[in-house]
TORKOL-4160 file (C-alpha; in steps of 0.2 Angstrom, whole numbers, padded with zeros to 4 digits, m for minus):
184
<pt num="1" X="0000" Y="0000" Z="0000"/>
<pt num="2" X="0006" Y="0018" Z="m0003"/>
<pt num="3" X="0012" Y="0028" Z="0011"/>
<pt num="4" X="0005" Y="0045" Z="0013"/>
<pt num="5" X="0017" Y="0051" Z="0027"/>
<pt num="6" X="0024" Y="0065" Z="0016"/>
<pt num="7" X="0007" Y="0074" Z="0017"/>
<pt num="8" X="0010" Y="0077" Z="0036"/>
<pt num="9" X="0026" Y="0086" Z="0031"/>
<pt num="10" X="0017" Y="0096" Z="0018"/>
<pt num="11" X="0005" Y="0102" Z="0031"/>
<pt num="12" X="0020" Y="0107" Z="0041"/>
<pt num="13" X="0027" Y="0118" Z="0027"/>
<pt num="14" X="0025" Y="0136" Z="0029"/>
<pt num="15" X="0015" Y="0145" Z="0016"/>
<pt num="16" X="0030" Y="0151" Z="0006"/>
<pt num="17" X="0037" Y="0134" Z="0004"/>
<pt num="18" X="0021" Y="0127" Z="m0001"/>
<pt num="19" X="0018" Y="0141" Z="m0014"/>
<pt num="20" X="0036" Y="0138" Z="m0020"/>
<pt num="21" X="0032" Y="0119" Z="m0023"/>
<pt num="22" X="0015" Y="0123" Z="m0032"/>
<pt num="23" X="0024" Y="0136" Z="m0043"/>
<pt num="24" X="0038" Y="0124" Z="m0047"/>
<pt num="25" X="0025" Y="0111" Z="m0052"/>
<pt num="26" X="0016" Y="0123" Z="m0063"/>
<pt num="27" X="0032" Y="0128" Z="m0071"/>
<pt num="28" X="0036" Y="0110" Z="m0076"/>
<pt num="29" X="0018" Y="0107" Z="m0083"/>
<pt num="30" X="0018" Y="0124" Z="m0093"/>
<pt num="31" X="0036" Y="0121" Z="m0099"/>
<pt num="32" X="0030" Y="0103" Z="m0105"/>
<pt num="33" X="0015" Y="0111" Z="m0114"/>
<pt num="34" X="0025" Y="0124" Z="m0122"/>
<pt num="35" X="0037" Y="0111" Z="m0129"/>
<pt num="36" X="0023" Y="0101" Z="m0135"/>
<pt num="37" X="0014" Y="0115" Z="m0144"/>
<pt num="38" X="0031" Y="0121" Z="m0151"/>
<pt num="39" X="0034" Y="0103" Z="m0158"/>
<pt num="40" X="0016" Y="0104" Z="m0166"/>
<pt num="41" X="0021" Y="0120" Z="m0175"/>
<pt num="42" X="0038" Y="0114" Z="m0181"/>
<pt num="43" X="0032" Y="0097" Z="m0187"/>
<pt num="44" X="0015" Y="0102" Z="m0194"/>
<pt num="45" X="0007" Y="0087" Z="m0184"/>
<pt num="46" X="m0006" Y="0087" Z="m0171"/>
<pt num="47" X="0003" Y="0073" Z="m0162"/>
<pt num="48" X="0022" Y="0075" Z="m0166"/>
<pt num="49" X="0026" Y="0060" Z="m0154"/>
<pt num="50" X="0016" Y="0044" Z="m0153"/>
<pt num="51" X="0018" Y="0027" Z="m0145"/>
<pt num="52" X="0016" Y="0011" Z="m0155"/>
<pt num="53" X="0002" Y="0002" Z="m0145"/>
<pt num="54" X="0002" Y="m0015" Z="m0155"/>
<pt num="55" X="0013" Y="m0027" Z="m0163"/>
<pt num="56" X="0005" Y="m0024" Z="m0180"/>
<pt num="57" X="0021" Y="m0016" Z="m0187"/>
<pt num="58" X="0034" Y="m0029" Z="m0181"/>
<pt num="59" X="0048" Y="m0031" Z="m0186"/>
<pt num="60" X="0049" Y="m0012" Z="m0191"/>
<pt num="61" X="0042" Y="m0006" Z="m0174"/>
<pt num="62" X="0038" Y="m0015" Z="m0158"/>
<pt num="63" X="0025" Y="m0011" Z="m0145"/>
<pt num="64" X="0031" Y="0003" Z="m0134"/>
<pt num="65" X="0042" Y="0011" Z="m0148"/>
<pt num="66" X="0041" Y="0030" Z="m0148"/>
<pt num="67" X="0039" Y="0038" Z="m0165"/>
<pt num="68" X="0043" Y="0055" Z="m0171"/>
<pt num="69" X="0031" Y="0062" Z="m0184"/>
<pt num="70" X="0030" Y="0076" Z="m0197"/>
<pt num="71" X="0016" Y="0081" Z="m0207"/>
<pt num="72" X="0021" Y="0094" Z="m0220"/>
<pt num="73" X="0006" Y="0096" Z="m0232"/>
<pt num="74" X="0017" Y="0099" Z="m0247"/>
<pt num="75" X="0026" Y="0082" Z="m0246"/>
<pt num="76" X="0017" Y="0069" Z="m0257"/>
<pt num="77" X="0013" Y="0052" Z="m0248"/>
<pt num="78" X="0023" Y="0038" Z="m0256"/>
<pt num="79" X="0021" Y="0019" Z="m0256"/>
<pt num="80" X="0031" Y="0011" Z="m0242"/>
<pt num="81" X="0030" Y="0026" Z="m0231"/>
<pt num="82" X="0025" Y="0023" Z="m0213"/>
<pt num="83" X="0010" Y="0035" Z="m0208"/>
<pt num="84" X="0000" Y="0037" Z="m0193"/>
<pt num="85" X="m0018" Y="0040" Z="m0196"/>
<pt num="86" X="m0035" Y="0042" Z="m0188"/>
<pt num="87" X="m0051" Y="0034" Z="m0192"/>
<pt num="88" X="m0067" Y="0043" Z="m0189"/>
<pt num="89" X="m0076" Y="0036" Z="m0174"/>
<pt num="90" X="m0059" Y="0030" Z="m0166"/>
<pt num="91" X="m0049" Y="0039" Z="m0153"/>
<pt num="92" X="m0032" Y="0030" Z="m0155"/>
<pt num="93" X="m0022" Y="0034" Z="m0171"/>
<pt num="94" X="m0015" Y="0019" Z="m0180"/>
<pt num="95" X="0003" Y="0017" Z="m0187"/>
<pt num="96" X="0004" Y="0007" Z="m0203"/>
<pt num="97" X="0013" Y="0007" Z="m0220"/>
<pt num="98" X="0006" Y="0014" Z="m0236"/>
<pt num="99" X="0003" Y="m0001" Z="m0247"/>
<pt num="100" X="m0005" Y="0007" Z="m0263"/>
<pt num="101" X="m0009" Y="0024" Z="m0270"/>
<pt num="102" X="m0024" Y="0028" Z="m0280"/>
<pt num="103" X="m0024" Y="0044" Z="m0290"/>
<pt num="104" X="m0040" Y="0050" Z="m0297"/>
<pt num="105" X="m0043" Y="0060" Z="m0313"/>
<pt num="106" X="m0046" Y="0076" Z="m0304"/>
<pt num="107" X="m0029" Y="0074" Z="m0295"/>
<pt num="108" X="m0035" Y="0068" Z="m0278"/>
<pt num="109" X="m0024" Y="0055" Z="m0270"/>
<pt num="110" X="m0030" Y="0041" Z="m0259"/>
<pt num="111" X="m0020" Y="0027" Z="m0252"/>
<pt num="112" X="m0022" Y="0010" Z="m0244"/>
<pt num="113" X="m0012" Y="0005" Z="m0228"/>
<pt num="114" X="m0007" Y="m0011" Z="m0220"/>
<pt num="115" X="0002" Y="m0016" Z="m0204"/>
<pt num="116" X="0019" Y="m0026" Z="m0209"/>
<pt num="117" X="0014" Y="m0040" Z="m0197"/>
<pt num="118" X="m0004" Y="m0041" Z="m0203"/>
<pt num="119" X="m0010" Y="m0053" Z="m0217"/>
<pt num="120" X="m0023" Y="m0042" Z="m0224"/>
<pt num="121" X="m0024" Y="m0023" Z="m0228"/>
<pt num="122" X="m0033" Y="m0011" Z="m0217"/>
<pt num="123" X="m0050" Y="m0009" Z="m0226"/>
<pt num="124" X="m0058" Y="m0019" Z="m0212"/>
<pt num="125" X="m0052" Y="m0005" Z="m0200"/>
<pt num="126" X="m0058" Y="0010" Z="m0210"/>
<pt num="127" X="m0076" Y="0016" Z="m0207"/>
<pt num="128" X="m0090" Y="0007" Z="m0216"/>
<pt num="129" X="m0090" Y="0010" Z="m0234"/>
<pt num="130" X="m0073" Y="0018" Z="m0234"/>
<pt num="131" X="m0060" Y="0009" Z="m0245"/>
<pt num="132" X="m0046" Y="0022" Z="m0246"/>
<pt num="133" X="m0038" Y="0035" Z="m0234"/>
<pt num="134" X="m0036" Y="0053" Z="m0239"/>
<pt num="135" X="m0023" Y="0066" Z="m0234"/>
<pt num="136" X="m0034" Y="0073" Z="m0221"/>
<pt num="137" X="m0034" Y="0057" Z="m0211"/>
<pt num="138" X="m0015" Y="0057" Z="m0209"/>
<pt num="139" X="m0009" Y="0063" Z="m0192"/>
<pt num="140" X="0010" Y="0062" Z="m0197"/>
<pt num="141" X="0023" Y="0051" Z="m0205"/>
<pt num="142" X="0036" Y="0042" Z="m0195"/>
<pt num="143" X="0053" Y="0051" Z="m0197"/>
<pt num="144" X="0062" Y="0043" Z="m0182"/>
<pt num="145" X="0060" Y="0032" Z="m0167"/>
<pt num="146" X="0067" Y="0027" Z="m0150"/>
<pt num="147" X="0064" Y="0009" Z="m0145"/>
<pt num="148" X="0053" Y="0004" Z="m0130"/>
<pt num="149" X="0053" Y="0021" Z="m0122"/>
<pt num="150" X="0034" Y="0022" Z="m0124"/>
<pt num="151" X="0032" Y="0007" Z="m0113"/>
<pt num="152" X="0028" Y="0018" Z="m0098"/>
<pt num="153" X="0013" Y="0024" Z="m0107"/>
<pt num="154" X="0007" Y="0007" Z="m0111"/>
<pt num="155" X="0010" Y="0001" Z="m0093"/>
<pt num="156" X="0000" Y="0016" Z="m0087"/>
<pt num="157" X="m0015" Y="0012" Z="m0098"/>
<pt num="158" X="m0015" Y="m0007" Z="m0095"/>
<pt num="159" X="m0011" Y="m0006" Z="m0077"/>
<pt num="160" X="m0020" Y="0009" Z="m0068"/>
<pt num="161" X="m0011" Y="0004" Z="m0051"/>
<pt num="162" X="0005" Y="0008" Z="m0060"/>
<pt num="163" X="m0001" Y="0025" Z="m0064"/>
<pt num="164" X="m0005" Y="0029" Z="m0046"/>
<pt num="165" X="0012" Y="0023" Z="m0040"/>
<pt num="166" X="0021" Y="0033" Z="m0053"/>
<pt num="167" X="0011" Y="0049" Z="m0048"/>
<pt num="168" X="0015" Y="0045" Z="m0030"/>
<pt num="169" X="0033" Y="0043" Z="m0034"/>
<pt num="170" X="0034" Y="0059" Z="m0043"/>
<pt num="171" X="0025" Y="0069" Z="m0029"/>
<pt num="172" X="0037" Y="0060" Z="m0016"/>
<pt num="173" X="0052" Y="0065" Z="m0026"/>
<pt num="174" X="0046" Y="0083" Z="m0028"/>
<pt num="175" X="0043" Y="0083" Z="m0009"/>
<pt num="176" X="0061" Y="0077" Z="m0006"/>
<pt num="177" X="0068" Y="0091" Z="m0017"/>
<pt num="178" X="0058" Y="0104" Z="m0007"/>
<pt num="179" X="0065" Y="0097" Z="0010"/>
<pt num="180" X="0083" Y="0098" Z="0002"/>
<pt num="181" X="0080" Y="0116" Z="m0003"/>
<pt num="182" X="0073" Y="0120" Z="0015"/>
<pt num="183" X="0088" Y="0113" Z="0023"/>
<pt num="184" X="0101" Y="0122" Z="0012"/>
């Protein structure tokens, strides 16, 4: 069970120390948000970093790999490229490879995707009646990755108790920093 002894110490802090801790936490959160928004602008992607959640792209990417995306409108989509796309009615984006491109007479380009580890294309994943993806469905294209770093995200989603313990650990470490600042 989690020990909440540090809450007694927080109650004993004077207002200035508590204010400092809240302000410090706020700075960390706002800095992370600014970095995320900056990455969105630079990459042109609503999600510049995503975690691979399934094994459908093995051996190229494994569950827990962290992907870095770009989504510059002027770049054409090519067969063999790995794209991250969203399907209407689904919250979680999908990471798969472009299998085929279909160019219409009016210049519109549509494409079909498939996971490297899947035996069939993704038409079964698309919304009913949809046979091709369009550029508007693309969240980004994989430009790089870091293996297994995103496993923490998967653990937090699959095991809620892990999430609680991680939050507890972060708060406890923040408190330890506050105590060290107080003593110096």
